[in-house]
N, C-alpha and C positions, 0 to 999 in steps of 0.2 A: 315253448314258444320263445324264440331268440330275439327278445327286445330289451335293449338297455337305453334308458332306465326302465325299471319294471313299471308297467302301466297300473293306474288306479283300478280299472275295471276291464276285464276281458273274459270272453267265453269262446272256447274252441269247440266247435261242434263236430269236427272231424279232422284228423291229421292227414288224411289222404289229400293231396293237393287239389286246390281249385284252379282250373285252367282258364285263363282269360287271354284276350288278344294282347299282343305285344305293342300296346298303344296307350296314349294318354289324351284325354279330352277335357278342354277347359273353355268355358264361355265368358269368363271374367277377364277383361283386358288387364286389370290391375295385377293379375297373377301371372302374366306372361313371362316376366323375368324369372319367377320361381320355377315355372314349368321348364324353361330352357336350362336353368341350373340343375334341376333334378335329372333331366335327360342326360346332361353331361356326366353327372355322378353315376347314374344308372349304367351308362356305357363303360365307364371306368371300372365299376364294380362287377358287372355281369357280362361285359364284352359284347352285348347286343344293343342295338339302337331301338328306341321307341318311336313309333309313328305318331307324330303330333297332329291332333285334330281328328283322329279316328276314334269312334266309339267302340265299346266292347272290351276295353282294357281298364285302365284306371280312369275314373270319371270324377272330376272335382266339382263339388257342389257348395255354393255359398249359402250358409244358413245363419241368418241374422239372429236367430234365437239362441245360438250357442254362445257360451261365455268367451270372452277374449282369451287368447292363448290356449284354448282347448281344441280338441279334434275328435272326430268319431270315424272309425274305419270299419267298413262292412264288406266282408269277403265271403259270400255264401254261394250264390249262383249268378251267372251272367257277369256283368261288369263288377269291378271293385270300386265301391263308392267311398270317397273321402270327403267328409263334411268339415267346414271351418267357417268362422266369421271374420277372420283376419289373417294377415300374412304369417304372423307368429305361429298360430295354431296349424295353418296349412303346412308350414315347413316341418313342424314336429311330426305331423301325420306322414309327410313324404319321407322323412327320415325313418320312420317305423316301416313303411313299405319297403324301403331300400334294404333294411336289416333282415326282414323276414321273407323276402321274395327270392326266387331264383328264376332262371330263364333258359329257354332253348332258342334255337333259330326261329321258331314259329310261335312260341307261347310264353306267357308270363304265368308263373306258378306261385300261389300263396296258400297257406293253410286256410281252412274254412273257419272263419272267426269273426267276432265283433270286438272292437277295442274302443273304449272311451277314456280319454286321458287329458291331464293338465298338470302343470308343475305346482308344487307347494311354495317354493321360493323362487322369486324372479331372478335374483342375482347369482347366476351360475357362470363362473368365469375361469379363464386361465390368463396369467400374466407372463409375458415373454420379454426377456431382457435383451433389447437390441441396442442399448446405450453403452454396454460394456463389450459385447461381442457382436460384431456386425453380422447380420443375416441377409443373404441375397434376397432380392425382392420375391422371387418365385417361391421361396420357403414360407413367406407370410401367407401366401394363398393356400398352402398345405395346412396351416393352422386353421384357417377358415373352414376347409373341408372337414377337418376333424370336429370342429365346433358344431357344424351342421349335423354331422353323422351322429354325434352323441348328445345332441340337444343342449349344447352349451350356449347360453344366450349372449355372453359378452366376451370379447377378445380385448384384453388390456395390453397395450403396447408401451413398454418402458423406453420411450424414444431418446431420453437424455440421461447421461450419467457421467462419471468421471472422465471417460475417454472421449465420448462422442456426443454430438448433437445431431441426430439423424433426420431431422426435418428440414425442409427448405426454409430459408429466411431472407426476405428482401431487406429487412431493417438491419440485420447483422450477418451479411453474406460470408464473412470469414469463418463462421461456425460450420459452413457446409464444406467439409473436407471431401475432395474429389474421390469418388468411389465408395464413400461411406455415409451417404445420405440418400433419402428417397426423393425423387422429383415430384413436382405437382402432378404430372401426368400419371406416374406410378400410383400416387395416393388416390387419384380419381378412379383408376382401375381397381384398386383394392377396395375402395368404398362401394363401388358397384357390385363387385364380386361378393362382398360380405352381405350387402342388402338383399341380393338375389337368393341368399341362403338363410335369411332370417337372423344373421349374426350382427350384433351392434359393436362397433369399434369404440374403444375408450382410450384416448391418447393420454400419456403421462409425461409431464415436464417436471422433473425433480428439482425442488428448491425448498429452503435456502441452502441445504447441504448438498453434497454430491455435485459440486459446481466447478471443479477445476477447468472444465472445457470453456465455461463462460469467462472465468477470470484470466485464462491463458490468452484468449483472443481479444477480449474487451475489458482489460483491467480498469480502464478509465471510467467504465460504466458500472460494472458489477462489483469491483473490488472495494474493500474498506480502507480506512485510513488508520491502520493499526501500526504501532511501533513496538517492536520486541527488543528487549534487552539482549544485546549481543546478536541480534538478528535471528534468534530462535524463539519459536512459539511453543507454548505448553498448554495442555488441557487441564481440567480440574484435578486430574490424577497425577499430574506431573509428567505425562508422556509428551514427547516431542510430536508436534502435528504440523501439517501443511496448511498454512493460512489461506491458500488458494481454494480450498475445498468449500469455503463458506461465502455466501453473498452478504453484502452489507444490508442490514435491516433498518438503518437510520437515515439513509440519504434518499432524496427524491429521485436522483439519477438512477440508482440501482433498482428501486421499486418500479419506477416508470419503465425501465428496461425489461423487467419481468412482465409487466402488463402488456408491453408491446409484443413480446413473444407469445403470450397467452391469446392476444387478439388475433395474431397470425394463425395460431393453432385452431381457434374457433372458426376462422374462415376456411382453413384446410379441411375441417371435419364438420360441415354445417349440420349434418343429421345427428351428430353425437349428442346425447342428452347430458353426458358427463365430461368433465375434464379433471384429470387426476393431477393434483398440484404437489405431490410428494410430501415433504414435511417431516422426514425422520432422519435420525443419525447425523445431526448437525452439531458441529463443535462450537456451540453458541458462546462458550466462555471467551472466545476471541473478541466478541462484541464489547467486552469490558475494556479492551485496549483501543477501540475505534472511536475517534473523535466524533464522527457523525452519529454513531449509535449512542454514545454517552449524552450528546446534546439532545437527541430525540427523546431519550428516556426522561431527561430532566424536564423538557418542555411539555411532556405528556403525562407526568406524574407516575412513571413506571419505575418500580423499585429496583429491579434487577433484570438480568438477561433472561431469566425464566419467564417473567412477565412480557418481556420484549418478544420472545419466541411466539407466545400465543397471540400477541398483538399483530405480529407479522403475518401469521397464518390467517388471522381474522381479516386483515386488510386484503390479502390475496384472494381468499375465499369470497369475500364480498364483491371483488372485481369480477370473478368468474360468474357470480350470480347476475351481475349487470350485463354480462354477455349473453344471458339467456341459457346458461348451462348450470348444472348442479355440481358443486365442487366435491371431490373425493380427496381425502388426506389420510396418510398413514398415522397410526397411533405413535406419534413422536413428539408431540407438543405436551407440555406439562399441564397439570391440573390448574396451576396458578394462571389466572387470566383467561381460562377457557370460556368464560361468559362473553368474551369479545368475539368469539367465533360464531358465525351465523348458525342458527339451529338447523337450517336446511342441509348443512354440511354432513356428508357421509364419512364415517371414520372406519378404516380398516384396522381391526384389532388383531395384532399378529404376535406381539412379544410379551405383553403384560409386564412391561418394565417401566416405560415412561408413564403410562397410566394403565390401570387394570380395566378389564371388561366391565366390572361392576361400577367403577367410577364413571366410565364413559356412558353407560346406560343411565346412571343417576343424573348426569348432565343433560340427558335428553337426546343424545345423538343416535341416529340409526347406524347400525354396524354391519360390516362385512367380515365374516370369519376367515382369517388367513393364518390360523394356528400353525406356527412354524412346524411343529410335529403334529400331524404327519403330512402337511400340505405343501412343504417346500421341497423343491428339487434343486439340489446344490451340488457342486463338483464332488464333494466328499461322499455324497450319497451314491454316486455313480462309479466310485473307485472300489476295487475289490478289498483294499485295506482301509477303507474309509472308517472314520470313527462315529459317523452318524448312520443309524441303522433303522430304517422303517420301510415298509413296503405297502403293496396294494391292500393286503389284509388289514393293516393298521388303519388305513383310511376307511375301510368297510366297518371297522369296529368303533370308529369315531362318529360324532354327529355334529350338526351345525350349531348346537348349543354348548359345545365342548372345546376347551383350549388346553393344549399341552405344550411342553417345551423340554429342551435338554440343557439349556444354559443355566448355570447356578444363580445368575442375577435375576432370572425371571421367577415370579411367584408361582407360575404355572408348572414349574419343573417338579418340585417336591409335592405340590398340591394342585393337580390339574383342576381347572375351573369348569364347572358345569352350572349353567343357569336354567331357570324355568323357561319354557317355550314363550317366545314373545315376537310380535311383529316388528319390534325394533331391529331384530336381526333379519336382514333382507336377503341373506344368502352367504355364499362362500367362494373362495378363489384359490386355485392351485397356482403356485408361483415357481417359475423356472428361472434360475439366476446364473449369470457369469459363465455361460457355456455356448458353444457353437450349436447350430442346428443338429449336426451329426452327433454331438455328445449328449444332447438332451432328448432327442426324439424317442428313443427307446423307452425311457422312463415316462415320458408324457403319454405315449401310447398305452402304457400299463396302468397309469394312475388316473388319467382324465376320465375314462368311463366309470371308475369307482366313485370319483367325486360327483359325477352326474347322477349316479344311482342314489347316493346318500343325501343329495340336496334337492333333487326333483321330488322325491318322496322322503319326507323327514322320518317317517316311521319305517323301520326295517321290516320287510315282509318276506324275506327268504334268506336262507343260509348263504354264507360265503361260498361254500362248495357248489351250491346251485348256481349262484351268480358266475362263478369261475367257469363252470361248464358251458354256459351260454356265451361268456366272453370269448372263449377259445374259437367258437364258430364265427362270431361277429368280428373279431379282430382281423381275421384273414381278409375280409372285404375292406376293412378300414385301411389295411396296408396297401391294397390295390388302389384305393382312392388317392394316395399320396405318392405313388410311384412316379419316378421321373420318366417322362415319355419323349 
């Protein structure tokens, strides 16, 4: 039975196909958008259109007794019954139907089976970098299609980085470079497209590092008052660095500018439960040379820039909570001052360098696993001569409670970290960085279904060879879903 991820419970009574009408029936108005989206995907994948409102094919049944995010699929005789209590479970069930079905001009064909299923971990996600390499708007819709198909709950969009700020801004319009930002109308379309497929969008605005774009267009707002001897700035290792990469953490003007952008983001994504505020890879030693940062530290009893870093993340996270959103932050802030960060904040543990997974758990944070190895897709991974070497099998042999790395400065390189199962780990995220859509899509197509398999069901229930055999069948339909038309 070709279903990815592998269901918790299924019984196949006969592999000879069950023939049903090429139709879908739904009495629940709240599910109309999902029906329309499924019909669109079904036609892309199977080339035939479903008759909407006709019985004898797929019949959707609201069952209040079912757990949230669960579904039950029954394909024995007569109609194909799909039961769910909410949109999330419904979309998972429809994705399973899409994977295991086939069609002729007259009929819908499924194995004779019963499936009952639900995910172990809620946070199953992919991060796409559109702040370094611009992605045309239509490509974002293709990521949503893949998330729906493989039951990936969240699509994280890295909207801002060194090169670009790709969201519209009324407060800071110079950030909107012509041809390299998404309009409000496009974002409305994306939100509706994702909602109809049960996919939740998570916007990311990276700060205080990765900020040259803000300092380039609005240095009077976001820049610091640093003075470098000879006009050259150095980090703690003595390397020359660009001081535009860092926002000021000590001035009201810079912090209020960040809050203004976050308020705009919350308004652009009203349904989003999370806002990702970045918080990694910041050259914070520059703050030692900033008059405003030194004054802020003195006034607030902060000993050094490590404490200022956690203080800054805490202030921004608290503001996100005031907007009615839960903040997500990279593991980039130090242990020093972590008590200032709201406990509701979710931390992505990715490098085990700034803080280890064990430290973050001890501090009480909920975690998302983004172990660099094997969950990162980076340019060197896609090059034949690349020095980074992992593949879909590596993801299959990984699990959500495991962190690995290749970088000598990470403690997870020589000694991969494995923790005891805990609800503090809410899921995992595949990350695609610094590439165009054309460069990354092949790797995403190969790795995303494996992530889904290993996070939907934490316990591995089949061999990689078995998984790979089913993947080959299912992959062909996924490719049809995202074809240009």
